Residue, then its C-alpha position, 0 to 999 in steps of 0.5 A: m500500500v505504501k508503495w502505491i502512495v509513494l508511486a502516486a506522489v512521484v507521478v503527481g510530482l512529475v506531472v506538476l514538473g512537466l506542466a511547469v516546464r511546458r509553460v516555460l517552454t511555451r514562453l521562451p519565444r516571447l522571452q527571446r524576442a524581449a531579450l533581443r529588443l532589450q539588446k537593441r535598446q542597450d546598443q542604442v543607449e551605448d550609441l547615444q552615450r558615445v554621441a553625448l560624450a562627443v557633443q560634450e567634448r565639442a562644447e568644452t572645446m567651444q567654451q575654451q574658444v569663447e573664453t580665448i576670444q573674450e580675452r582677445v576682445v578685452l585686450i583689443r578694447a584695452k589697446r583702443g582705450a589706451e590709444e584714445 
């Protein structure tokens, strides 16, 4: 009698495991598509980060150029003021 109870418990456990595995396997294609979309988004984020870094570097270069031009303008104005 105990043998049948143990056998029934094992069979029920295998059936439950089989159902769980089946549900996971049916969702795998959707999960794979979602993973591919996430990978594409990650690639886009990395591209945007590279672009943002390039823009930031260009802005810093332009800021330095603006500061240099402002210093030159001050010197030119000072020269003109000394000449008058």
